[in-house]
C-alpha positions as CSV (number, residue, x, y, z in Angstrom):
1,M,-0.1,0.2,0.1
2,L,2.9,2.2,1.0
3,I,4.3,1.5,-2.4
4,N,1.7,2.3,-4.6
5,Y,0.7,5.6,-2.7
6,I,5.0,7.0,-3.4
7,K,3.9,5.7,-6.5
8,Y,1.1,7.9,-7.1
9,N,2.4,10.7,-5.5
10,K,5.7,10.8,-7.2
11,I,6.4,15.0,-6.7
12,M,5.4,15.3,-3.3
13,S,7.6,11.7,-2.5
14,A,10.6,13.3,-4.0
15,I,10.7,16.5,-2.7
16,A,9.5,14.6,1.3
17,L,12.6,12.3,0.0
18,Y,15.0,15.2,-0.5
19,F,13.6,17.3,2.5
20,F,14.3,14.0,5.0
21,V,17.8,13.1,3.4
22,S,19.1,16.9,3.9
23,V,17.9,17.2,7.4
24,M,19.3,13.8,8.4
25,L,22.9,15.2,6.9
26,K,22.6,18.0,8.6
27,V,21.4,16.9,11.5
28,L,23.7,14.2,11.4
29,F,27.1,14.8,9.6
30,S,26.6,19.0,9.4
31,I,26.5,18.6,5.5
32,D,24.1,21.5,4.3
33,I,22.9,20.4,1.1
34,L,19.4,22.5,1.5
35,M,18.0,25.0,-0.2
36,P,18.4,28.5,0.1
37,C,15.6,30.9,0.7
38,L,14.3,32.3,-2.6
39,W,12.8,34.8,-1.7
40,N,15.5,36.2,0.9
41,S,18.5,35.8,-2.3
42,L,16.6,37.9,-4.7
43,F,14.4,40.5,-1.9
44,H,17.4,40.5,0.9
45,F,15.3,40.6,3.8
46,D,13.0,37.3,5.8
47,C,9.8,35.8,4.8
48,P,7.9,34.9,7.1
49,G,9.5,30.9,5.9
50,C,12.6,32.0,6.4
51,G,13.9,29.6,9.4
52,L,11.3,27.2,8.8
53,T,13.8,24.0,8.2
54,T,16.6,25.3,10.8
55,A,13.7,25.4,13.2
56,F,12.5,21.6,12.3
57,I,15.9,20.6,12.6
58,K,15.8,22.1,16.3
59,V,12.6,20.4,17.0
60,L,14.2,17.3,15.8
61,S,17.2,18.0,18.0
62,F,14.4,18.7,20.9
63,D,15.8,22.5,21.0
64,F,12.0,24.0,21.4
65,H,13.5,26.7,23.1
66,G,15.7,27.6,20.1
67,A,12.9,26.5,17.3
68,F,10.7,28.6,18.8
69,H,13.1,31.3,18.4
70,T,13.8,30.7,14.7
71,N,10.6,30.4,13.6
72,S,7.1,30.0,16.0
73,L,5.7,29.0,13.3
74,V,7.1,25.5,12.9
75,F,5.0,24.7,15.7
76,L,1.4,25.2,13.7
77,L,2.8,24.2,10.7
78,I,3.8,20.5,12.2
79,P,0.6,19.3,13.5
80,F,-1.0,20.6,10.3
81,G,1.3,18.7,8.4
82,L,0.8,16.1,9.6
83,F,-2.8,16.1,9.7
84,L,-2.8,16.7,5.9
85,V,-0.8,13.5,4.8
86,Y,-3.2,11.6,7.4
87,S,-6.3,12.4,5.4
88,D,-4.0,12.1,2.4
89,I,-3.2,8.5,3.1
90,S,-7.4,8.4,4.7
91,K,-8.1,9.1,1.0
92,F,-5.8,7.1,-0.7
93,K,-7.4,4.0,0.6
94,K,-10.8,4.6,0.3
95,R,-9.6,5.0,-3.3
96,I,-7.5,2.0,-3.6
97,N,-10.7,0.0,-1.6
């Protein structure tokens, strides 16, 4: 079932794989292959999403205080993202049955 879901959502699966690999490389080996913020690169000021990946990495490291100060939006986006993934998988299960 998981393989079928990944095949059905190829683009999102590729993005999730890149994000997972890049975060694990950053956390475990301090290798930074994360993409820079396009908004910051073009306009030279932070967008509301700047620092979300860093905040997510800090959450994975249980540094909640640092994550809050990096970008507090991460504490809204993690539960919302998990809900969206759960609902999408539920819809996919109903579709294949």
